[in-house]
ChimeraX commands (.cxc) that place a marker at each C-alpha (Angstrom):
marker #1 position -0.15,0.26,0.16 radius 0.5
marker #1 position 1.41,3.38,-0.92 radius 0.5
marker #1 position 1.82,6.18,1.93 radius 0.5
marker #1 position -1.20,8.30,0.19 radius 0.5
marker #1 position -3.42,5.14,0.44 radius 0.5
marker #1 position -2.45,4.88,4.16 radius 0.5
marker #1 position -3.26,8.42,4.59 radius 0.5
marker #1 position -6.73,8.26,2.60 radius 0.5
marker #1 position -7.60,5.29,4.69 radius 0.5
marker #1 position -6.50,6.93,8.02 radius 0.5
marker #1 position -8.71,10.10,7.09 radius 0.5
marker #1 position -11.68,7.79,6.19 radius 0.5
marker #1 position -11.41,6.36,9.60 radius 0.5
marker #1 position -11.51,9.80,11.56 radius 0.5
marker #1 position -14.36,11.42,13.04 radius 0.5
marker #1 position -15.75,15.04,11.27 radius 0.5
marker #1 position -14.50,16.38,14.77 radius 0.5
marker #1 position -10.86,15.03,14.32 radius 0.5
marker #1 position -10.74,16.21,10.72 radius 0.5
marker #1 position -11.86,19.38,11.79 radius 0.5
marker #1 position -8.75,19.53,14.22 radius 0.5
marker #1 position -6.34,18.17,11.44 radius 0.5
marker #1 position -7.81,20.34,8.94 radius 0.5
marker #1 position -9.08,23.46,10.28 radius 0.5
marker #1 position -11.29,25.88,8.31 radius 0.5
marker #1 position -9.24,28.00,5.54 radius 0.5
marker #1 position -9.58,31.14,3.74 radius 0.5
marker #1 position -8.88,31.42,-0.09 radius 0.5
marker #1 position -8.82,33.93,-2.72 radius 0.5
marker #1 position -10.89,31.42,-5.09 radius 0.5
marker #1 position -13.36,28.59,-5.25 radius 0.5
marker #1 position -11.43,25.16,-5.47 radius 0.5
marker #1 position -11.99,21.41,-5.13 radius 0.5
marker #1 position -9.13,19.09,-5.18 radius 0.5
marker #1 position -9.29,15.15,-5.62 radius 0.5
marker #1 position -6.63,15.09,-2.70 radius 0.5
marker #1 position -8.77,16.71,-0.18 radius 0.5
marker #1 position -11.55,14.57,-0.78 radius 0.5
marker #1 position -12.46,13.02,2.92 radius 0.5
marker #1 position -10.94,15.90,4.66 radius 0.5
marker #1 position -14.33,17.42,5.46 radius 0.5
marker #1 position -12.50,20.73,4.71 radius 0.5
marker #1 position -14.55,24.01,5.21 radius 0.5
marker #1 position -13.35,26.41,2.96 radius 0.5
marker #1 position -14.26,30.38,2.71 radius 0.5
marker #1 position -13.42,33.05,-0.20 radius 0.5
marker #1 position -14.90,36.24,-1.43 radius 0.5
marker #1 position -16.45,36.37,-5.18 radius 0.5
marker #1 position -16.17,39.10,-7.38 radius 0.5
marker #1 position -19.53,40.41,-6.10 radius 0.5
marker #1 position -18.14,41.20,-2.66 radius 0.5
marker #1 position -19.98,38.39,-0.89 radius 0.5
marker #1 position -18.03,35.88,1.30 radius 0.5
marker #1 position -18.90,32.16,0.83 radius 0.5
marker #1 position -18.06,29.34,2.99 radius 0.5
marker #1 position -18.56,26.22,1.87 radius 0.5
marker #1 position -17.59,22.23,2.62 radius 0.5
marker #1 position -15.28,20.67,-0.04 radius 0.5
marker #1 position -16.56,17.26,-0.11 radius 0.5
marker #1 position -20.17,18.35,-0.70 radius 0.5
marker #1 position -18.92,20.83,-3.51 radius 0.5
marker #1 position -16.99,18.13,-4.85 radius 0.5
marker #1 position -20.01,15.40,-4.88 radius 0.5
marker #1 position -21.81,18.28,-6.81 radius 0.5
marker #1 position -19.21,18.87,-9.60 radius 0.5
marker #1 position -17.75,15.33,-9.57 radius 0.5
marker #1 position -19.83,14.54,-12.97 radius 0.5
marker #1 position -18.94,17.27,-15.01 radius 0.5
marker #1 position -15.29,17.56,-13.43 radius 0.5
marker #1 position -14.49,13.84,-14.45 radius 0.5
marker #1 position -14.88,14.62,-18.08 radius 0.5
marker #1 position -12.65,17.54,-18.07 radius 0.5
marker #1 position -8.83,17.14,-19.36 radius 0.5
marker #1 position -7.69,19.95,-16.45 radius 0.5
marker #1 position -9.45,17.58,-13.50 radius 0.5
marker #1 position -7.76,14.33,-15.03 radius 0.5
marker #1 position -4.32,15.93,-15.55 radius 0.5
marker #1 position -4.10,17.97,-12.18 radius 0.5
marker #1 position -7.02,16.77,-10.24 radius 0.5
marker #1 position -8.00,20.16,-8.80 radius 0.5
marker #1 position -10.66,22.90,-10.31 radius 0.5
marker #1 position -10.61,26.48,-9.06 radius 0.5
marker #1 position -12.25,29.49,-9.96 radius 0.5
marker #1 position -11.82,33.35,-8.97 radius 0.5
marker #1 position -14.98,34.73,-9.75 radius 0.5
marker #1 position -17.57,32.86,-8.03 radius 0.5
marker #1 position -18.72,29.14,-7.08 radius 0.5
marker #1 position -20.33,27.38,-10.15 radius 0.5
marker #1 position -24.08,27.60,-9.73 radius 0.5
marker #1 position -25.02,24.01,-9.10 radius 0.5
marker #1 position -22.83,24.40,-6.03 radius 0.5
marker #1 position -24.17,27.55,-4.91 radius 0.5
marker #1 position -28.03,26.11,-5.15 radius 0.5
marker #1 position -26.55,23.01,-2.94 radius 0.5
marker #1 position -25.96,21.90,0.38 radius 0.5
marker #1 position -22.41,22.33,0.16 radius 0.5
marker #1 position -23.17,25.95,0.67 radius 0.5
marker #1 position -22.73,26.59,4.60 radius 0.5
marker #1 position -22.99,30.59,4.33 radius 0.5
marker #1 position -23.22,33.53,2.09 radius 0.5
marker #1 position -22.49,36.75,3.70 radius 0.5
marker #1 position -22.22,40.39,1.81 radius 0.5
marker #1 position -19.05,42.08,2.55 radius 0.5
marker #1 position -20.07,45.47,0.91 radius 0.5
marker #1 position -21.60,48.07,2.45 radius 0.5
marker link #1:1,2 radius 0.2
marker link #1:2,3 radius 0.2
marker link #1:3,4 radius 0.2
marker link #1:4,5 radius 0.2
marker link #1:5,6 radius 0.2
marker link #1:6,7 radius 0.2
marker link #1:7,8 radius 0.2
marker link #1:8,9 radius 0.2
marker link #1:9,10 radius 0.2
marker link #1:10,11 radius 0.2
marker link #1:11,12 radius 0.2
marker link #1:12,13 radius 0.2
marker link #1:13,14 radius 0.2
marker link #1:14,15 radius 0.2
marker link #1:15,16 radius 0.2
marker link #1:16,17 radius 0.2
marker link #1:17,18 radius 0.2
marker link #1:18,19 radius 0.2
marker link #1:19,20 radius 0.2
marker link #1:20,21 radius 0.2
marker link #1:21,22 radius 0.2
marker link #1:22,23 radius 0.2
marker link #1:23,24 radius 0.2
marker link #1:24,25 radius 0.2
marker link #1:25,26 radius 0.2
marker link #1:26,27 radius 0.2
marker link #1:27,28 radius 0.2
marker link #1:28,29 radius 0.2
marker link #1:29,30 radius 0.2
marker link #1:30,31 radius 0.2
marker link #1:31,32 radius 0.2
marker link #1:32,33 radius 0.2
marker link #1:33,34 radius 0.2
marker link #1:34,35 radius 0.2
marker link #1:35,36 radius 0.2
marker link #1:36,37 radius 0.2
marker link #1:37,38 radius 0.2
marker link #1:38,39 radius 0.2
marker link #1:39,40 radius 0.2
marker link #1:40,41 radius 0.2
marker link #1:41,42 radius 0.2
marker link #1:42,43 radius 0.2
marker link #1:43,44 radius 0.2
marker link #1:44,45 radius 0.2
marker link #1:45,46 radius 0.2
marker link #1:46,47 radius 0.2
marker link #1:47,48 radius 0.2
marker link #1:48,49 radius 0.2
marker link #1:49,50 radius 0.2
marker link #1:50,51 radius 0.2
marker link #1:51,52 radius 0.2
marker link #1:52,53 radius 0.2
marker link #1:53,54 radius 0.2
marker link #1:54,55 radius 0.2
marker link #1:55,56 radius 0.2
marker link #1:56,57 radius 0.2
marker link #1:57,58 radius 0.2
marker link #1:58,59 radius 0.2
marker link #1:59,60 radius 0.2
marker link #1:60,61 radius 0.2
marker link #1:61,62 radius 0.2
marker link #1:62,63 radius 0.2
marker link #1:63,64 radius 0.2
marker link #1:64,65 radius 0.2
marker link #1:65,66 radius 0.2
marker link #1:66,67 radius 0.2
marker link #1:67,68 radius 0.2
marker link #1:68,69 radius 0.2
marker link #1:69,70 radius 0.2
marker link #1:70,71 radius 0.2
marker link #1:71,72 radius 0.2
marker link #1:72,73 radius 0.2
marker link #1:73,74 radius 0.2
marker link #1:74,75 radius 0.2
marker link #1:75,76 radius 0.2
marker link #1:76,77 radius 0.2
marker link #1:77,78 radius 0.2
marker link #1:78,79 radius 0.2
marker link #1:79,80 radius 0.2
marker link #1:80,81 radius 0.2
marker link #1:81,82 radius 0.2
marker link #1:82,83 radius 0.2
marker link #1:83,84 radius 0.2
marker link #1:84,85 radius 0.2
marker link #1:85,86 radius 0.2
marker link #1:86,87 radius 0.2
marker link #1:87,88 radius 0.2
marker link #1:88,89 radius 0.2
marker link #1:89,90 radius 0.2
marker link #1:90,91 radius 0.2
marker link #1:91,92 radius 0.2
marker link #1:92,93 radius 0.2
marker link #1:93,94 radius 0.2
marker link #1:94,95 radius 0.2
marker link #1:95,96 radius 0.2
marker link #1:96,97 radius 0.2
marker link #1:97,98 radius 0.2
marker link #1:98,99 radius 0.2
marker link #1:99,100 radius 0.2
marker link #1:100,101 radius 0.2
marker link #1:101,102 radius 0.2
marker link #1:102,103 radius 0.2
marker link #1:103,104 radius 0.2
marker link #1:104,105 radius 0.2
view
């Protein structure tokens, strides 16, 4: 078994509380999903081009996006997908979104 497989198995056997301790919420400048982050239950916050701060659950967002991602060359080659302007519409209307707050006054 490879180191990557061992790590994936160890993460899969953790509770969400344990995962939150190891993978605390992060803030990024863009919306992103990565193959290597699947299973972490990672919470990510970013600000879109409309000035909204969006917090999402990475695993839930990836589940929504996977049917489309699986046919994209960039996903097959690099294992991640990102967008700086906003989250995809199908993710915005899903349970992956934990909160949306307007930062403009």
